[in-house]
C-alpha positions in Angstrom: 7.4 13.7 -58.1 6.8 10.3 -60.2 3.7 9.7 -59.3 2.5 13.3 -60.6 3.9 12.6 -63.7 2.3 9.3 -64.3 -1.1 11.0 -63.1 -0.6 13.7 -65.9 0.0 11.1 -68.2 -3.0 9.4 -67.3 -5.3 12.3 -67.3 -4.0 13.1 -70.8 -3.9 9.8 -72.5 -7.2 8.7 -70.9 -8.7 12.0 -72.3 -7.2 11.7 -75.8 -8.5 8.4 -75.9 -11.8 9.4 -75.1 -12.1 12.1 -77.6 -10.4 10.1 -80.6 -12.1 7.1 -80.4 -15.9 7.8 -80.4 -18.3 4.8 -79.6 -21.7 5.1 -81.6 -24.6 5.9 -79.6 -26.5 2.8 -80.2 -23.3 0.3 -79.6 -23.6 -1.8 -82.9 -20.7 -3.4 -84.0 -20.9 -2.6 -87.8 -20.9 0.9 -87.0 -17.9 0.8 -84.8 -16.1 -0.9 -87.6 -16.8 1.5 -90.2 -15.5 4.2 -87.5 -12.5 2.1 -87.6 -12.3 1.9 -91.5 -13.1 5.3 -92.1 -10.9 7.4 -89.5 -7.6 4.8 -89.5 -5.5 7.5 -88.0 -7.5 8.7 -85.1 -8.0 5.0 -84.3 -4.2 4.2 -84.6 -3.4 7.4 -82.3 -6.5 6.5 -80.0 -4.6 2.8 -79.7 -1.6 4.4 -78.8 -3.0 6.7 -76.3 -4.9 3.8 -74.5 -1.8 1.7 -74.4 0.3 4.5 -72.8 -2.3 5.4 -70.5 -3.1 2.2 -69.2 0.7 1.2 -68.6 1.0 4.8 -66.6 -2.2 4.2 -64.9 -1.2 0.4 -63.8 2.2 1.5 -62.8 0.8 4.6 -60.7 -1.9 2.3 -59.1 0.9 -0.5 -58.4 3.2 2.4 -56.8 0.3 3.9 -54.5 -0.4 0.4 -53.3 3.1 -0.6 -52.7 4.0 2.7 -50.9 0.5 2.4 -48.9 1.9 -0.7 -47.6 5.2 0.2 -46.7 4.4 3.5 -45.0 2.6 3.9 -41.4 1.3 7.2 -40.0 4.4 8.1 -38.6 6.0 8.4 -41.9 6.6 11.9 -43.3 5.6 10.8 -46.8 2.3 9.4 -45.7 0.4 12.3 -46.0 1.8 12.7 -49.4 0.8 9.3 -50.2 -2.8 9.7 -49.1 -2.9 13.1 -51.4 -1.8 11.0 -54.2 -4.4 8.4 -53.5 -7.1 11.2 -53.4 -5.8 12.6 -56.6 -5.9 9.6 -58.5 -9.6 8.6 -57.3 -10.7 12.2 -58.3 -9.2 11.6 -61.8 -10.8 8.4 -62.0 -14.2 9.9 -61.5 -13.9 12.8 -63.9 -12.7 10.3 -66.6 -15.4 8.3 -65.9 -18.1 11.2 -66.4 -16.6 11.9 -69.7 -16.9 8.4 -70.9 -18.2 5.6 -69.3 -17.5 2.5 -71.7 -14.2 3.7 -72.6 -13.1 4.3 -69.0 -14.3 0.9 -68.0 -12.1 -0.6 -70.6 -9.2 1.8 -69.8 -9.3 1.1 -66.1 -9.6 -2.6 -66.2 -6.5 -2.9 -68.2 -4.7 -0.9 -66.0 -6.1 -2.9 -62.9 -4.9 -6.1 -64.2 -1.8 -4.7 -65.7 -1.2 -3.1 -62.1 -1.6 -6.3 -60.1 0.2 -8.4 -62.6 3.5 -6.2 -61.9 3.1 -6.0 -58.6 3.4 -9.6 -57.8 6.8 -9.4 -59.6 7.9 -6.3 -57.2 8.2 -8.6 -54.1 
């Protein structure tokens, strides 16, 4: 149940991050800074969405990896963990389709956060 909630938070926050922080088509630093200056509320909301999303994605990634290491094929939660992993991969692909640069940034931070918290969770 917790993983489903984290997956929903990931989808919603990543989608809002993509929509609230448009990256100009020719990636130019001055256009990006102008977007930040002229729309500070959208940028602030996108930043909050980014932080909530990458933390929830990192926790979800950590939990899925830890659960996969602990379970085996005889465990009754094994199928549930496989389904959660497949849903997570599907969400990643769908979000990458919407905003590639956004999701590269989003999932790289989430991956790093998930790996750092996994080392503390022995």
